[in-house]
N, C-alpha and C positions, 0 to 999 in steps of 0.2 A: 504494500500500500504506500502510495506516495504522499509525503507530507505537503500540506498546502503552505506556500510561502506567504508571509505577511506583506501585503502590497505597500504598507507604509514605509518599508525599507527602500523600495524603489522611489517612492515619493520624496523621501529624505535625500537620497542620492541625486535625484533630478534637481531638487531645489538647491542643494549645496553646489551643484555644477552651475546652475543659473546665477547664483550669488557670486561665485568665483569668476565666471565668464563676464558677468555684468560689471564687476568691479575692475577686472583687468583689461577687457577688450571693448566694452560698450560705454565706458565712462558713465555709469549709472550713479555716480557720486555716493557709493556705498562706503561709509567711513569705517575703517577697521575697529576703532574704539567703540563706536555705536553698535556695530554688529556683535562685538564681543560682549558688551553689556546686555544687549537684547538676549543673546543665547544664554548667558549666565543667569540673568533674571528669570527667564522662562523656566530653566531647569530648577532653580532654587524655589520658585513659586510652585511648580509641579511637586517637588519633594515636600515642601511644607504643607500643601493641601492634601497630599497623600497621607501624611501623618495626622493632620487635623481631622480628616474624615475616616481615619482608621482603616485605610485600604490595605489589602494584604501585601502589596509590593509596589515599589516605585517603578513606573514605566516611562522612560523619557521620550518615546517615539512621537507622541502627539505634541508634546511641548517643543520638540525639535522642528516638527512641521510648521507649527505656528510661528516659532521664532525665526526660521529661515524665510517664511513669507513676510514677516515684519521687516526683516533685513531688506527685502526687495521693495517694500511699499512705504515704509515710514521714513520721512525726511524731516528732520528737525535739528536745530543746533543745541537744543536743551537736553542734557543728559537726564534731568529729573523727569522730563516728559517721556523720554525713552523708557526709563524704569517704570514709571506709572502706567504707560500704555501697555507695556509687556505684562506687568503684574495683573492688570485688569483683564487683559485678554485671556491669560491662563486661568486666573481665578474664576472667570465667568463659566468655565467648563464644569466647575464644582458647585457653584452657587445657583446657577440658572439652569435647572434641570426639570424635565417632565418625563415621567415614566423611565427614569434612570438614564436618560440621554440628554446631552447638553442641547440647549435650544438654538443658540446662535453659532455661527462659525466664529471661533474665538478671535481670529485675526481681524475679521470684519467688525466684530463687536468692539475690540480694542481701538481700532482706528476710528 
């Protein structure tokens, strides 16, 4: 029996490639400092919410997808806005739920 692969892995790889290509070749004005803060904040928020909601394990995949999407879409010179937007986006997955599923796309909600 063949195991089914998680499609989020491919989505993370594609988004990471888009961020790298966009920053290096397309001049999308992706700042390394902002991208680093976005990814770190997303993973930290995911970890904290996992503990707060007593989930059985930390899973970074969804947070990585949202954070890489924010790297592509969020443009601001304010690091506090970067942190706030990212934390709100990830936390919305935990706080805004119906029937166990998050209501909004976290990246769109944060933006």
